[in-house]
C-alpha positions, -999 to 999 in steps of 0.1 A, spaced: -15 -736 -39 -27 -758 -10 -41 -727 8 -59 -716 -24 -73 -751 -28 -87 -751 7 -103 -717 2 -119 -730 -31 -132 -761 -13 -148 -740 14 -162 -715 -11 -176 -743 -33 -194 -760 -3 -208 -726 7 -220 -720 -29 -238 -753 -29 -255 -747 5 -263 -710 -1 -277 -705 -36 -276 -668 -36 -287 -637 -17 -310 -606 -19 -297 -571 -23 -319 -541 -17 -313 -512 -41 -329 -477 -44 -342 -468 -78 -350 -432 -87 -383 -429 -105 -388 -391 -106 -362 -365 -99 -377 -331 -107 -360 -304 -87 -371 -306 -51 -394 -335 -57 -378 -369 -57 -395 -403 -58 -376 -434 -53 -385 -471 -51 -367 -499 -32 -362 -530 -51 -350 -564 -41 -326 -581 -65 -317 -617 -64 -280 -625 -70 -276 -662 -74 -256 -688 -91 -262 -724 -103 -257 -752 -78 -233 -770 -102 -210 -740 -101 -203 -746 -64 -195 -782 -72 -170 -772 -99 -153 -747 -76 -150 -774 -48 -136 -800 -73 -111 -774 -85 -100 -769 -49 -96 -806 -43 -75 -809 -75 -52 -781 -62 -48 -797 -28 -41 -831 -42 -17 -818 -68 1 -798 -41 6 -830 -20 20 -849 -50 46 -822 -57 57 -820 -20 62 -858 -17 
């Protein structure tokens, strides 16, 4: 559980600092036999900043609860 908690803390901090990323996709507009027209689109994949905080707090809770059980 301690390892999972540390991973969640790191992921939560990364989510707060990096709010999302762009992904480039190809979208077919016309596909008529030998003629094919496609368009490249940029899509933003993001998450709210508070979600990173929640993930980090969950990781802290797991690390702290793991220390209490081990003591």
